[in-house]
mmCIF file of the N, C-alpha and C atoms, coordinates in Angstrom:
data_MODEL
# 
_entry.id   MODEL 
# 
loop_
_atom_site.group_PDB 
_atom_site.id 
_atom_site.type_symbol 
_atom_site.label_atom_id 
_atom_site.label_alt_id 
_atom_site.label_comp_id 
_atom_site.label_asym_id 
_atom_site.label_entity_id 
_atom_site.label_seq_id 
_atom_site.pdbx_PDB_ins_code 
_atom_site.Cartn_x 
_atom_site.Cartn_y 
_atom_site.Cartn_z 
_atom_site.occupancy 
_atom_site.B_iso_or_equiv 
_atom_site.pdbx_formal_charge 
_atom_site.auth_seq_id 
_atom_site.auth_comp_id 
_atom_site.auth_asym_id 
_atom_site.auth_atom_id 
_atom_site.pdbx_PDB_model_num 
ATOM 1   N N  . UNK A 1 1  ? 0.844  -1.167 0.000  1.00 0.00 ? 1  UNK A N  1 
ATOM 2   C CA . UNK A 1 1  ? 0.000  0.000  0.000  1.00 0.00 ? 1  UNK A CA 1 
ATOM 3   C C  . UNK A 1 1  ? 0.898  1.241  0.000  1.00 0.00 ? 1  UNK A C  1 
ATOM 4   N N  . UNK A 1 2  ? 0.546  2.209  -0.785 1.00 0.00 ? 2  UNK A N  1 
ATOM 5   C CA . UNK A 1 2  ? 1.346  3.427  -0.912 1.00 0.00 ? 2  UNK A CA 1 
ATOM 6   C C  . UNK A 1 2  ? 0.592  4.598  -0.308 1.00 0.00 ? 2  UNK A C  1 
ATOM 7   N N  . UNK A 1 3  ? 1.293  5.368  0.532  1.00 0.00 ? 3  UNK A N  1 
ATOM 8   C CA . UNK A 1 3  ? 0.700  6.551  1.148  1.00 0.00 ? 3  UNK A CA 1 
ATOM 9   C C  . UNK A 1 3  ? 1.386  7.794  0.594  1.00 0.00 ? 3  UNK A C  1 
ATOM 10  N N  . UNK A 1 4  ? 0.628  8.817  0.337  1.00 0.00 ? 4  UNK A N  1 
ATOM 11  C CA . UNK A 1 4  ? 1.170  10.079 -0.154 1.00 0.00 ? 4  UNK A CA 1 
ATOM 12  C C  . UNK A 1 4  ? 1.111  11.105 0.957  1.00 0.00 ? 4  UNK A C  1 
ATOM 13  N N  . UNK A 1 5  ? 2.107  11.944 1.009  1.00 0.00 ? 5  UNK A N  1 
ATOM 14  C CA . UNK A 1 5  ? 2.120  13.025 1.995  1.00 0.00 ? 5  UNK A CA 1 
ATOM 15  C C  . UNK A 1 5  ? 1.017  14.023 1.656  1.00 0.00 ? 5  UNK A C  1 
ATOM 16  N N  . UNK A 1 6  ? 0.351  14.485 2.680  1.00 0.00 ? 6  UNK A N  1 
ATOM 17  C CA . UNK A 1 6  ? -0.657 15.526 2.516  1.00 0.00 ? 6  UNK A CA 1 
ATOM 18  C C  . UNK A 1 6  ? -0.139 16.734 3.282  1.00 0.00 ? 6  UNK A C  1 
ATOM 19  N N  . UNK A 1 7  ? 0.254  17.751 2.548  1.00 0.00 ? 7  UNK A N  1 
ATOM 20  C CA . UNK A 1 7  ? 0.856  18.938 3.155  1.00 0.00 ? 7  UNK A CA 1 
ATOM 21  C C  . UNK A 1 7  ? -0.176 20.058 3.205  1.00 0.00 ? 7  UNK A C  1 
ATOM 22  N N  . UNK A 1 8  ? -0.348 20.614 4.385  1.00 0.00 ? 8  UNK A N  1 
ATOM 23  C CA . UNK A 1 8  ? -1.248 21.741 4.594  1.00 0.00 ? 8  UNK A CA 1 
ATOM 24  C C  . UNK A 1 8  ? -0.414 22.963 4.970  1.00 0.00 ? 8  UNK A C  1 
ATOM 25  N N  . UNK A 1 9  ? -0.790 24.113 4.442  1.00 0.00 ? 9  UNK A N  1 
ATOM 26  C CA . UNK A 1 9  ? -0.094 25.353 4.782  1.00 0.00 ? 9  UNK A CA 1 
ATOM 27  C C  . UNK A 1 9  ? -0.877 26.079 5.869  1.00 0.00 ? 9  UNK A C  1 
ATOM 28  N N  . UNK A 1 10 ? -0.160 26.550 6.883  1.00 0.00 ? 10 UNK A N  1 
ATOM 29  C CA . UNK A 1 10 ? -0.778 27.296 7.972  1.00 0.00 ? 10 UNK A CA 1 
ATOM 30  C C  . UNK A 1 10 ? 0.100  28.516 8.267  1.00 0.00 ? 10 UNK A C  1 
ATOM 31  N N  . UNK A 1 11 ? -0.534 29.612 8.622  1.00 0.00 ? 11 UNK A N  1 
ATOM 32  C CA . UNK A 1 11 ? 0.201  30.828 8.990  1.00 0.00 ? 11 UNK A CA 1 
ATOM 33  C C  . UNK A 1 11 ? 0.361  30.842 10.509 1.00 0.00 ? 11 UNK A C  1 
ATOM 34  N N  . UNK A 1 12 ? 1.615  30.997 10.962 1.00 0.00 ? 12 UNK A N  1 
ATOM 35  C CA . UNK A 1 12 ? 1.916  31.101 12.391 1.00 0.00 ? 12 UNK A CA 1 
ATOM 36  C C  . UNK A 1 12 ? 2.731  32.361 12.631 1.00 0.00 ? 12 UNK A C  1 
ATOM 37  N N  . UNK A 1 13 ? 2.771  32.814 13.873 1.00 0.00 ? 13 UNK A N  1 
ATOM 38  C CA . UNK A 1 13 ? 3.586  33.962 14.255 1.00 0.00 ? 13 UNK A CA 1 
ATOM 39  C C  . UNK A 1 13 ? 4.825  33.462 14.970 1.00 0.00 ? 13 UNK A C  1 
ATOM 40  N N  . UNK A 1 14 ? 5.974  33.986 14.607 1.00 0.00 ? 14 UNK A N  1 
ATOM 41  C CA . UNK A 1 14 ? 7.226  33.623 15.264 1.00 0.00 ? 14 UNK A CA 1 
ATOM 42  C C  . UNK A 1 14 ? 7.143  34.032 16.736 1.00 0.00 ? 14 UNK A C  1 
ATOM 43  N N  . UNK A 1 15 ? 7.485  33.126 17.668 1.00 0.00 ? 15 UNK A N  1 
ATOM 44  C CA . UNK A 1 15 ? 7.436  33.477 19.086 1.00 0.00 ? 15 UNK A CA 1 
ATOM 45  C C  . UNK A 1 15 ? 8.552  34.436 19.503 1.00 0.00 ? 15 UNK A C  1 
ATOM 46  N N  . UNK A 1 16 ? 9.566  34.612 18.662 1.00 0.00 ? 16 UNK A N  1 
ATOM 47  C CA . UNK A 1 16 ? 10.670 35.514 18.992 1.00 0.00 ? 16 UNK A CA 1 
ATOM 48  C C  . UNK A 1 16 ? 10.472 36.922 18.437 1.00 0.00 ? 16 UNK A C  1 
ATOM 49  N N  . UNK A 1 17 ? 10.165 37.026 17.131 1.00 0.00 ? 17 UNK A N  1 
ATOM 50  C CA . UNK A 1 17 ? 10.055 38.354 16.520 1.00 0.00 ? 17 UNK A CA 1 
ATOM 51  C C  . UNK A 1 17 ? 8.610  38.771 16.251 1.00 0.00 ? 17 UNK A C  1 
ATOM 52  N N  . UNK A 1 18 ? 7.661  37.820 16.325 1.00 0.00 ? 18 UNK A N  1 
ATOM 53  C CA . UNK A 1 18 ? 6.254  38.148 16.142 1.00 0.00 ? 18 UNK A CA 1 
ATOM 54  C C  . UNK A 1 18 ? 5.784  38.219 14.701 1.00 0.00 ? 18 UNK A C  1 
ATOM 55  N N  . UNK A 1 19 ? 6.678  38.033 13.744 1.00 0.00 ? 19 UNK A N  1 
ATOM 56  C CA . UNK A 1 19 ? 6.290  38.122 12.334 1.00 0.00 ? 19 UNK A CA 1 
ATOM 57  C C  . UNK A 1 19 ? 5.542  36.866 11.895 1.00 0.00 ? 19 UNK A C  1 
ATOM 58  N N  . UNK A 1 20 ? 4.470  37.031 11.127 1.00 0.00 ? 20 UNK A N  1 
ATOM 59  C CA . UNK A 1 20 ? 3.757  35.867 10.597 1.00 0.00 ? 20 UNK A CA 1 
ATOM 60  C C  . UNK A 1 20 ? 4.498  35.283 9.389  1.00 0.00 ? 20 UNK A C  1 
ATOM 61  N N  . UNK A 1 21 ? 4.386  33.966 9.234  1.00 0.00 ? 21 UNK A N  1 
ATOM 62  C CA . UNK A 1 21 ? 4.961  33.299 8.072  1.00 0.00 ? 21 UNK A CA 1 
ATOM 63  C C  . UNK A 1 21 ? 4.217  31.995 7.833  1.00 0.00 ? 21 UNK A C  1 
ATOM 64  N N  . UNK A 1 22 ? 4.339  31.471 6.614  1.00 0.00 ? 22 UNK A N  1 
ATOM 65  C CA . UNK A 1 22 ? 3.670  30.224 6.239  1.00 0.00 ? 22 UNK A CA 1 
ATOM 66  C C  . UNK A 1 22 ? 4.535  29.037 6.631  1.00 0.00 ? 22 UNK A C  1 
ATOM 67  N N  . UNK A 1 23 ? 3.892  28.038 7.191  1.00 0.00 ? 23 UNK A N  1 
ATOM 68  C CA . UNK A 1 23 ? 4.560  26.815 7.607  1.00 0.00 ? 23 UNK A CA 1 
ATOM 69  C C  . UNK A 1 23 ? 3.848  25.659 6.912  1.00 0.00 ? 23 UNK A C  1 
ATOM 70  N N  . UNK A 1 24 ? 4.600  24.810 6.219  1.00 0.00 ? 24 UNK A N  1 
ATOM 71  C CA . UNK A 1 24 ? 4.025  23.636 5.564  1.00 0.00 ? 24 UNK A CA 1 
ATOM 72  C C  . UNK A 1 24 ? 4.085  22.464 6.531  1.00 0.00 ? 24 UNK A C  1 
ATOM 73  N N  . UNK A 1 25 ? 2.945  21.838 6.775  1.00 0.00 ? 25 UNK A N  1 
ATOM 74  C CA . UNK A 1 25 ? 2.840  20.732 7.726  1.00 0.00 ? 25 UNK A CA 1 
ATOM 75  C C  . UNK A 1 25 ? 2.406  19.476 6.986  1.00 0.00 ? 25 UNK A C  1 
ATOM 76  N N  . UNK A 1 26 ? 3.185  18.405 7.128  1.00 0.00 ? 26 UNK A N  1 
ATOM 77  C CA . UNK A 1 26 ? 2.823  17.101 6.571  1.00 0.00 ? 26 UNK A CA 1 
ATOM 78  C C  . UNK A 1 26 ? 1.859  16.440 7.544  1.00 0.00 ? 26 UNK A C  1 
ATOM 79  N N  . UNK A 1 27 ? 0.584  16.425 7.195  1.00 0.00 ? 27 UNK A N  1 
ATOM 80  C CA . UNK A 1 27 ? -0.432 15.895 8.109  1.00 0.00 ? 27 UNK A CA 1 
ATOM 81  C C  . UNK A 1 27 ? -0.456 14.369 8.143  1.00 0.00 ? 27 UNK A C  1 
ATOM 82  N N  . UNK A 1 28 ? 0.348  13.713 7.313  1.00 0.00 ? 28 UNK A N  1 
ATOM 83  C CA . UNK A 1 28 ? 0.438  12.256 7.350  1.00 0.00 ? 28 UNK A CA 1 
ATOM 84  C C  . UNK A 1 28 ? 1.635  11.789 8.176  1.00 0.00 ? 28 UNK A C  1 
ATOM 85  N N  . UNK A 1 29 ? 2.285  12.711 8.886  1.00 0.00 ? 29 UNK A N  1 
ATOM 86  C CA . UNK A 1 29 ? 3.469  12.386 9.684  1.00 0.00 ? 29 UNK A CA 1 
ATOM 87  C C  . UNK A 1 29 ? 3.155  11.791 11.040 1.00 0.00 ? 29 UNK A C  1 
ATOM 88  N N  . UNK A 1 30 ? 1.905  11.567 11.358 1.00 0.00 ? 30 UNK A N  1 
ATOM 89  C CA . UNK A 1 30 ? 1.514  11.001 12.641 1.00 0.00 ? 30 UNK A CA 1 
ATOM 90  C C  . UNK A 1 30 ? 0.525  11.905 13.342 1.00 0.00 ? 30 UNK A C  1 
ATOM 91  N N  . UNK A 1 31 ? -0.139 11.357 14.362 1.00 0.00 ? 31 UNK A N  1 
ATOM 92  C CA . UNK A 1 31 ? -1.148 12.123 15.097 1.00 0.00 ? 31 UNK A CA 1 
ATOM 93  C C  . UNK A 1 31 ? -0.551 13.333 15.801 1.00 0.00 ? 31 UNK A C  1 
ATOM 94  N N  . UNK A 1 32 ? 0.662  13.154 16.338 1.00 0.00 ? 32 UNK A N  1 
ATOM 95  C CA . UNK A 1 32 ? 1.367  14.252 17.009 1.00 0.00 ? 32 UNK A CA 1 
ATOM 96  C C  . UNK A 1 32 ? 2.788  14.334 16.473 1.00 0.00 ? 32 UNK A C  1 
ATOM 97  N N  . UNK A 1 33 ? 3.209  15.548 16.167 1.00 0.00 ? 33 UNK A N  1 
ATOM 98  C CA . UNK A 1 33 ? 4.560  15.782 15.671 1.00 0.00 ? 33 UNK A CA 1 
ATOM 99  C C  . UNK A 1 33 ? 5.176  16.922 16.464 1.00 0.00 ? 33 UNK A C  1 
ATOM 100 N N  . UNK A 1 34 ? 6.455  16.809 16.728 1.00 0.00 ? 34 UNK A N  1 
ATOM 101 C CA . UNK A 1 34 ? 7.202  17.882 17.372 1.00 0.00 ? 34 UNK A CA 1 
ATOM 102 C C  . UNK A 1 34 ? 8.539  17.986 16.652 1.00 0.00 ? 34 UNK A C  1 
ATOM 103 N N  . UNK A 1 35 ? 8.867  19.185 16.191 1.00 0.00 ? 35 UNK A N  1 
ATOM 104 C CA . UNK A 1 35 ? 10.131 19.368 15.479 1.00 0.00 ? 35 UNK A CA 1 
ATOM 105 C C  . UNK A 1 35 ? 10.572 20.818 15.613 1.00 0.00 ? 35 UNK A C  1 
ATOM 106 N N  . UNK A 1 36 ? 11.807 21.075 15.226 1.00 0.00 ? 36 UNK A N  1 
ATOM 107 C CA . UNK A 1 36 ? 12.367 22.419 15.304 1.00 0.00 ? 36 UNK A CA 1 
ATOM 108 C C  . UNK A 1 36 ? 12.469 23.012 13.916 1.00 0.00 ? 36 UNK A C  1 
ATOM 109 N N  . UNK A 1 37 ? 12.174 24.288 13.832 1.00 0.00 ? 37 UNK A N  1 
ATOM 110 C CA . UNK A 1 37 ? 12.204 25.030 12.570 1.00 0.00 ? 37 UNK A CA 1 
ATOM 111 C C  . UNK A 1 37 ? 12.774 26.415 12.866 1.00 0.00 ? 37 UNK A C  1 
ATOM 112 N N  . UNK A 1 38 ? 13.556 26.956 11.939 1.00 0.00 ? 38 UNK A N  1 
ATOM 113 C CA . UNK A 1 38 ? 14.071 28.319 12.095 1.00 0.00 ? 38 UNK A CA 1 
ATOM 114 C C  . UNK A 1 38 ? 13.097 29.306 11.468 1.00 0.00 ? 38 UNK A C  1 
ATOM 115 N N  . UNK A 1 39 ? 12.884 30.425 12.141 1.00 0.00 ? 39 UNK A N  1 
ATOM 116 C CA . UNK A 1 39 ? 12.035 31.481 11.592 1.00 0.00 ? 39 UNK A CA 1 
ATOM 117 C C  . UNK A 1 39 ? 12.681 32.013 10.314 1.00 0.00 ? 39 UNK A C  1 
ATOM 118 N N  . UNK A 1 40 ? 11.923 32.127 9.217  1.00 0.00 ? 40 UNK A N  1 
ATOM 119 C CA . UNK A 1 40 ? 12.492 32.652 7.978  1.00 0.00 ? 40 UNK A CA 1 
ATOM 120 C C  . UNK A 1 40 ? 12.759 34.160 8.036  1.00 0.00 ? 40 UNK A C  1 
ATOM 121 N N  . UNK A 1 41 ? 12.268 34.844 9.065  1.00 0.00 ? 41 UNK A N  1 
ATOM 122 C CA . UNK A 1 41 ? 12.462 36.289 9.193  1.00 0.00 ? 41 UNK A CA 1 
ATOM 123 C C  . UNK A 1 41 ? 13.671 36.595 10.078 1.00 0.00 ? 41 UNK A C  1 
ATOM 124 N N  . UNK A 1 42 ? 13.657 36.084 11.334 1.00 0.00 ? 42 UNK A N  1 
ATOM 125 C CA . UNK A 1 42 ? 14.743 36.417 12.276 1.00 0.00 ? 42 UNK A CA 1 
ATOM 126 C C  . UNK A 1 42 ? 15.751 35.285 12.462 1.00 0.00 ? 42 UNK A C  1 
ATOM 127 N N  . UNK A 1 43 ? 15.485 34.128 11.862 1.00 0.00 ? 43 UNK A N  1 
ATOM 128 C CA . UNK A 1 43 ? 16.379 32.959 11.885 1.00 0.00 ? 43 UNK A CA 1 
ATOM 129 C C  . UNK A 1 43 ? 16.530 32.296 13.255 1.00 0.00 ? 43 UNK A C  1 
ATOM 130 N N  . UNK A 1 44 ? 15.727 32.680 14.225 1.00 0.00 ? 44 UNK A N  1 
ATOM 131 C CA . UNK A 1 44 ? 15.805 32.031 15.538 1.00 0.00 ? 44 UNK A CA 1 
ATOM 132 C C  . UNK A 1 44 ? 15.030 30.719 15.500 1.00 0.00 ? 44 UNK A C  1 
ATOM 133 N N  . UNK A 1 45 ? 15.517 29.711 16.239 1.00 0.00 ? 45 UNK A N  1 
ATOM 134 C CA . UNK A 1 45 ? 14.821 28.419 16.244 1.00 0.00 ? 45 UNK A CA 1 
ATOM 135 C C  . UNK A 1 45 ? 13.553 28.463 17.085 1.00 0.00 ? 45 UNK A C  1 
ATOM 136 N N  . UNK A 1 46 ? 12.602 27.653 16.697 1.00 0.00 ? 46 UNK A N  1 
ATOM 137 C CA . UNK A 1 46 ? 11.362 27.506 17.463 1.00 0.00 ? 46 UNK A CA 1 
ATOM 138 C C  . UNK A 1 46 ? 10.958 26.039 17.421 1.00 0.00 ? 46 UNK A C  1 
ATOM 139 N N  . UNK A 1 47 ? 10.237 25.611 18.437 1.00 0.00 ? 47 UNK A N  1 
ATOM 140 C CA . UNK A 1 47 ? 9.695  24.258 18.436 1.00 0.00 ? 47 UNK A CA 1 
ATOM 141 C C  . UNK A 1 47 ? 8.266  24.323 17.931 1.00 0.00 ? 47 UNK A C  1 
ATOM 142 N N  . UNK A 1 48 ? 7.951  23.438 17.016 1.00 0.00 ? 48 UNK A N  1 
ATOM 143 C CA . UNK A 1 48 ? 6.623  23.355 16.437 1.00 0.00 ? 48 UNK A CA 1 
ATOM 144 C C  . UNK A 1 48 ? 5.982  22.062 16.947 1.00 0.00 ? 48 UNK A C  1 
ATOM 145 N N  . UNK A 1 49 ? 4.783  22.165 17.500 1.00 0.00 ? 49 UNK A N  1 
ATOM 146 C CA . UNK A 1 49 ? 4.037  20.992 17.946 1.00 0.00 ? 49 UNK A CA 1 
ATOM 147 C C  . UNK A 1 49 ? 2.714  20.966 17.190 1.00 0.00 ? 49 UNK A C  1 
ATOM 148 N N  . UNK A 1 50 ? 2.450  19.843 16.520 1.00 0.00 ? 50 UNK A N  1 
ATOM 149 C CA . UNK A 1 50 ? 1.270  19.720 15.667 1.00 0.00 ? 50 UNK A CA 1 
ATOM 150 C C  . UNK A 1 50 ? 0.478  18.475 16.045 1.00 0.00 ? 50 UNK A C  1 
ATOM 151 N N  . UNK A 1 51 ? -0.827 18.624 16.136 1.00 0.00 ? 51 UNK A N  1 
ATOM 152 C CA . UNK A 1 51 ? -1.754 17.491 16.222 1.00 0.00 ? 51 UNK A CA 1 
ATOM 153 C C  . UNK A 1 51 ? -2.553 17.522 14.923 1.00 0.00 ? 51 UNK A C  1 
ATOM 154 N N  . UNK A 1 52 ? -2.595 16.371 14.240 1.00 0.00 ? 52 UNK A N  1 
ATOM 155 C CA . UNK A 1 52 ? -3.273 16.351 12.941 1.00 0.00 ? 52 UNK A CA 1 
ATOM 156 C C  . UNK A 1 52 ? -3.780 14.954 12.610 1.00 0.00 ? 52 UNK A C  1 
ATOM 157 N N  . UNK A 1 53 ? -4.568 14.930 11.547 1.00 0.00 ? 53 UNK A N  1 
ATOM 158 C CA . UNK A 1 53 ? -4.927 13.690 10.877 1.00 0.00 ? 53 UNK A CA 1 
ATOM 159 C C  . UNK A 1 53 ? -4.785 13.989 9.390  1.00 0.00 ? 53 UNK A C  1 
ATOM 160 N N  . UNK A 1 54 ? -4.668 12.981 8.550  1.00 0.00 ? 54 UNK A N  1 
ATOM 161 C CA . UNK A 1 54 ? -4.400 13.247 7.132  1.00 0.00 ? 54 UNK A CA 1 
ATOM 162 C C  . UNK A 1 54 ? -5.354 14.287 6.529  1.00 0.00 ? 54 UNK A C  1 
ATOM 163 N N  . UNK A 1 55 ? -4.751 15.366 6.040  1.00 0.00 ? 55 UNK A N  1 
ATOM 164 C CA . UNK A 1 55 ? -5.506 16.428 5.388  1.00 0.00 ? 55 UNK A CA 1 
ATOM 165 C C  . UNK A 1 55 ? -6.060 17.489 6.305  1.00 0.00 ? 55 UNK A C  1 
ATOM 166 N N  . UNK A 1 56 ? -5.827 17.380 7.630  1.00 0.00 ? 56 UNK A N  1 
ATOM 167 C CA . UNK A 1 56 ? -6.411 18.339 8.564  1.00 0.00 ? 56 UNK A CA 1 
ATOM 168 C C  . UNK A 1 56 ? -5.482 18.590 9.752  1.00 0.00 ? 56 UNK A C  1 
ATOM 169 N N  . UNK A 1 57 ? -5.225 19.853 10.029 1.00 0.00 ? 57 UNK A N  1 
ATOM 170 C CA . UNK A 1 57 ? -4.467 20.243 11.213 1.00 0.00 ? 57 UNK A CA 1 
ATOM 171 C C  . UNK A 1 57 ? -5.468 20.485 12.332 1.00 0.00 ? 57 UNK A C  1 
ATOM 172 N N  . UNK A 1 58 ? -5.338 19.736 13.419 1.00 0.00 ? 58 UNK A N  1 
ATOM 173 C CA . UNK A 1 58 ? -6.253 19.883 14.550 1.00 0.00 ? 58 UNK A CA 1 
ATOM 174 C C  . UNK A 1 58 ? -5.791 21.002 15.471 1.00 0.00 ? 58 UNK A C  1 
ATOM 175 N N  . UNK A 1 59 ? -4.482 21.097 15.708 1.00 0.00 ? 59 UNK A N  1 
ATOM 176 C CA . UNK A 1 59 ? -3.933 22.193 16.502 1.00 0.00 ? 59 UNK A CA 1 
ATOM 177 C C  . UNK A 1 59 ? -2.460 22.334 16.179 1.00 0.00 ? 59 UNK A C  1 
ATOM 178 N N  . UNK A 1 60 ? -1.960 23.546 16.364 1.00 0.00 ? 60 UNK A N  1 
ATOM 179 C CA . UNK A 1 60 ? -0.546 23.813 16.130 1.00 0.00 ? 60 UNK A CA 1 
ATOM 180 C C  . UNK A 1 60 ? -0.103 24.873 17.138 1.00 0.00 ? 60 UNK A C  1 
ATOM 181 N N  . UNK A 1 61 ? 1.100  24.704 17.670 1.00 0.00 ? 61 UNK A N  1 
ATOM 182 C CA . UNK A 1 61 ? 1.667  25.707 18.552 1.00 0.00 ? 61 UNK A CA 1 
ATOM 183 C C  . UNK A 1 61 ? 3.154  25.824 18.256 1.00 0.00 ? 61 UNK A C  1 
ATOM 184 N N  . UNK A 1 62 ? 3.661  27.032 18.415 1.00 0.00 ? 62 UNK A N  1 
ATOM 185 C CA . UNK A 1 62 ? 5.088  27.280 18.257 1.00 0.00 ? 62 UNK A CA 1 
ATOM 186 C C  . UNK A 1 62 ? 5.590  27.964 19.508 1.00 0.00 ? 62 UNK A C  1 
ATOM 187 N N  . UNK A 1 63 ? 6.776  27.581 19.942 1.00 0.00 ? 63 UNK A N  1 
ATOM 188 C CA . UNK A 1 63 ? 7.367  28.199 21.121 1.00 0.00 ? 63 UNK A CA 1 
ATOM 189 C C  . UNK A 1 63 ? 8.851  28.432 20.886 1.00 0.00 ? 63 UNK A C  1 
ATOM 190 N N  . UNK A 1 64 ? 9.371  29.462 21.532 1.00 0.00 ? 64 UNK A N  1 
ATOM 191 C CA . UNK A 1 64 ? 10.790 29.778 21.396 1.00 0.00 ? 64 UNK A CA 1 
ATOM 192 C C  . UNK A 1 64 ? 11.610 28.651 21.987 1.00 0.00 ? 64 UNK A C  1 
ATOM 193 N N  . UNK A 1 65 ? 12.694 28.322 21.323 1.00 0.00 ? 65 UNK A N  1 
ATOM 194 C CA . UNK A 1 65 ? 13.570 27.246 21.782 1.00 0.00 ? 65 UNK A CA 1 
ATOM 195 C C  . UNK A 1 65 ? 14.331 27.678 23.026 1.00 0.00 ? 65 UNK A C  1 
# 
């Protein structure tokens, strides 16, 4: 059986500089995901926590590392 990634775009605000930016989330990566991403504006790292199901983001939070 073959599964395809389902990527959803969501706008979040950087917890360090406050600037909004688009974040692509693979909703087929599991019910809960936690990973680190650098802000494309200020380049500071943040932790991203996502709860999702394929094709739908249930909740997302970002916090300063």
